[in-house]
N, C-alpha and C positions, 0 to 999 in steps of 0.2 A: 385606578389610583389618581387622586387629585393632585394637580400641580398648580402652584401659584406663579403666574407669570408676572414679572415686574413691569410696571408701566414706565413710560419715558422719564418721569420725574425721579422715580426710585433708581433707575439705571444711571441717570446723570449723577445723582448723589453717590451711588456706589462707585462709579468710575472716577469721580472727583476724589473721593477718599483714597481709592487705590492709587491714582496718579500722584497724590500728595505723599503717600507712604513710599512709593517707589522712587519718586524724585528725591526724597530725603535720603534714601538708601544709596542711590546712585551718586548723589552729591557727596555724601560722606565717604564712600569708597574712592571716588575720583580725586577728591581733595586730599585724602590721606595718601593715596599713591603718588600724587604729583607734588604736593607741598608739605606733606608730613603732619597735617592736622585735620581733624574732622570738621564737619559742617557747622556744628554749634559753636565751636571755638572760632572758626572763621567768621561767623556772623557777629560774635562779640567783638572781634578785632575790627571788622568792617564798620560796625556802629561807631567805634572810636575814631576811625578815619573820617567817617561822614560827619562827625561832630565838629570837625575842624579844630580850631583853637580852643573851643569850649571843652573843658574836662567834664566827663560824665561820672555820675555816681553809679554804684552797682545797682541800686534800685532803678535809676533811669534806664540802664541797659536792660534789666529784667523786664520792665514795663514795655519798653520799645520792642523787644523780641518775643514777648509772650513766654518767657522762661521764668522759672522760680528763682528767687534771690539766692537760694542755696546752690543751684546749678551755675549761676553766674559767678558766685564766689569760688566754686571749684575751678571754673575756666580761668578766672583771674589769677588764682593761685598758680595754676599750671603755666599760664602765660608769663607770670612774673618769674617762675623757676626757669623758663626757657629764654628769658631775656627779651620777651616780646612787648612787655608793658611795665609801667610803674603804677603802683597803687599807694597813694599817700593820703593822709588825713585831709579832708576837704577844708578849704579856707573858711567856708561859712559855718560849718558844723563839724566838730571833732568826732561825731558819732558815725559819719559816713566817710567812705574812701572816695577820693577823686582818682579816676583811672585815666592814664595817658599812654599812648603807644610810644615805643622806642623806634629808632630808625629801622632796626631789624624787623619789628612788627609791621611797620609801614611797607617794607619791601615784600614781606610775606603776603600782605593783603593785595599788593599790586600783582604778584605772581598768581594768586588765587583768582583775581578778577580776569586776568588773561586766560586762565584755564576755563573759567566760566564762559568766557566769550567763545572759546573753541567748542565747548559743549552746546552752546546756544546756536552757533552756526551749523552744527551737525543736525540738530533738531529742525531748524528752519529749512535746511536742504531736504530733509526727509519728509516733513509735513507740509511746508510751504507757508509763506507769509500771510496769504489771504486766509487760509484755513485757521492759522493761529490767531489772526486778528478777529475773525468771526467768533472763534471760541472765547476769546477774551471779552468780546462784547456781550455774549450770552452770559458769561459768568459775572460780569459787572451788573447786568440787569438782575440776575439771581441774587447777588449781594444786596442790591438796592431793595429788593423785595423783602429779604430777611431783615434788613435794618428797619424798614418801614413797619414790619410786623413787631419787632422789638420795641419800637417807639410807641406803638399803639397800646401796648400793655403796661 
């Protein structure tokens, strides 16, 4: 029986994909258990905090997070229903909504960031700073290689 053994490049990509999926599932579960919302909603709220005094449109949020506009619209509607944000007509164009966090939304993001810090400290204690830093450097080089390939075509 023939078996195809994966080379190091294929193994890296496979494990990278697996780590991405698992990290999203763990974050979703952990955030829901600790602050009552999932990962995608948290990322939308966090993007609004990071925008500071600048109001973001739904399209801005979608582009920044790599989500569909429909997904962002659902999260914004849910956030509005929960009192976490306001969505009003943007001053520049009436066709887009300008989205801003409420104080309750800001508090939720602060709690989520503290929970993320707890999770990060656990991973650092388990794997180690040096190993994580080396992994980040390898992934940065891999991304640069992919970006260079995309620009060349």
